N, C-alpha and C positions, 0 to 999 in steps of 0.2 A: 294637723299636718295633712291628713288624708283629704280633707275638703279643699285645701289649698292645691294639692296635686291634682285633684279631680277638676278643679276650676281651670288649672293650667292645661290639662288634657282636653277639656271642653273647648277652650279658646283655640288651641292648636287644631282641633278637629273642625271647628267652625270656619277657621280661616283657610285651611289647606286641604285636609283629608276628605271632608264631606263634599265640598264642591267637586273635587276630582272624582270621587265615587259616583256622584250623580252624573257627571259627564261620561264616565265609564259605562254606566247603565244605558245611557242614551245612545252611545256610539257603538258599543259592542253588542251584537245580537245575543239573545237569551241562550241559545244552544252553545255558543262559544263560551259564554260566562260559566255555564254549567260544566263544560269541559275543563275549564281552568280550575274551578272549585274541586272537581273530581281528581284532577292531577295532584293538587296539594294534599287533598284528603288521603289519597292513596300513598303518597310519600310518608304521611303520618303513621301508616301502619308499621313502619320500621320501628318507630318509637314505641308504639303499642306492643309489638312483639317482644321487644327487650324488657319492657316493664311487666308484661305478663309472666315472663320467665323469672324475673327478679322477685315476683310475688308468689312464685311456685304454682301458678295457674297453668300447669303444663298441658292440660287438656285444651286450652285456648291457643297455645302457640302454633300447632299445625294449622288451625283455622285461620289465624292471622297470616301465616305464610301463604296459605292457599289463596286467600283473598287478595293479597298484594301481588302475587305472581300471576293470578288470573287476569287482573286488571292491567298489569304491565304487559303481558303477552297478547291477550285477546282484546284489550281495551285501548289499543293505540297508545301505549305508554302510560295509561291511567286516565286518559281523557274521557273514556267511556266507562261507566260503572257496571261492567258485565257481571261482577261478583254478586251484586244485589239482585240482578235478574235471575241468577242461578241460586238465589236464596242462601248465599254464604253469609253467616252472621257478621255484623260489624261490631268490633270491640273498640273502646276508647280508653286508653290508659296512658298515664304520664308519670314522671318520677315523683311528683308531689303525691299522687295516689299511692305509689309504692312506699314512700316514707310513712304515709298514714296507715297503710296495711300492716307495717311492722311497728306500729304504736307511737310514731312521732306526732305530737300534737300540732294543731294548725297554728297556734300562736295568734297574735293579734291580726285583725283585718288590716290589709295594707293596700293602698292604691299606688301602683308603680307608674312613674313617668312613661308615657308612650304606650305601655302595655295594659294599663288599667287595673281592674279589680284583681286582688290576689290575697294571700296571707303571708306571714313570715316564712312558713314552711314551703309554700308553693313558690314564693319568690326566690328562695335559695335553691329550689329544685329546677327552676326554669333554665339556667345555663346548661344543665346536663341534657335536657331534652333538645335544646338548640344544637349542642355539639353532636349529639347522636343522629340528628335528622340528616337524611341524604341531601336535603336542600342546602344545608350548611356546607357539606362537602363539595357539592357542585359549585356553589357560590364562591367559596374560598379558593377552589381550584381553577376558576376561570379568570377572565380579564376583569378589571375593576368595574367597567361599565356594565358588563353582564351580571356581575355579582350584585350590584345595587339595583339593577333592573329586576332581577329575580325577587329580591326582598321587597322592592316597591310594589311589584305586581301582586305579591301575596297580601301585603297590607291593604291595597286598594280593593282586591277581591273580597277580603274579609270584611272590610268596612261597607262595601256595597251590599253584602248579604245581611247587614244589620239595619239597613234603611227602613224596612217595614217594621222591624221590632222597635225601632226608635219611636215611631208614631204611637205604638201601643203604650210605651213607657210614659210618654208625655201626656197621654189621655188618662192613664190610670193612676199616676203618682202625683201626690201633692209635693213630695220631696224626692226628686229623682235620685239624689245621692243615696238616701236610705233605701229606696226601692231596689236600686241596682245592687247595693251591698247585700240585702237580704236574699234576693234572688240568686246572687252568685254563691253565697254560703250554702243555701239549700241545694243548689245544683251540684256543688262540690261534694256534699254529703251523699247525695244520690249516686254520684259516680263512684265514690270511694266504696260504698256498700253494694255496688252493682245493682241498685234498685231495691235492695232489701230494706225493711224497716229497721230502725235503731233497736238494739236488744234491750230488754228490761234489765235493770241492775238488781242487786241482791235484795234490796228492801222492797222490791215490787214496783218501784217508780221507773220512769223512763225519761230519756232526754229528748223525746220526740212528742209532738202533740198526740193525745190519746184519740183513738178512733171512736166513732159513735157507739160501736158495740161495746168497747171497753168502758165507756162512761155509763152506758145502760146497765152493764153487769155490776158496776160499783154502786149504782143507785138502787137497783131493784133486786140484785142477787138472783137466786134461782126461783123467780116468780113463775108459778105454774101457769098463770094466765098468759104471760109473755111467751112462754115456751110453745104456745099454740100458734104463734105468728112467725 
């Protein structure tokens, strides 16, 4: 089923979204595209702030608020990323990560129509993030044309930002579907753990690939010769 949905998304992308994204890159100057990306990224801080609070990461909430408000006030509504220049950290959280934080398993890998790679957990969490996003409030509160224009611009901007990554995927992967699946799942684990490695379980094993140091210690133990290096 996933491969069929993936093929559908690829056909839709090839016929509609990718040509529009290429035209967008050619017509819209780079600084303007960066500003649009910054605008949507800054709106996403509202979702991040809520999910940091739901995960009890209270030390991050003031940072999220500061980053959002700094870019909103001093960055022309978020078009300029002033917060990064001021070295205010950027956090990226969503409701799928919140569910994972409280022990909800990912479930099966799932390719969603239009949205792409996901899992059962992240797919069920997606409507919450959409509802919380200020972009949703602005879009639903405006006229029909403005609403769809805002959504379409977000989709085009996001697709345009993936044009370079797409070249890498096609050069590096024999099976694009498997490559994208593995990269997505690894990226999600990285975000859920905030970059920390997976913990060891009680029997000493781990659900992550072992580092070279761990493999060396298993093989040689406390070798006095290796201790000198």
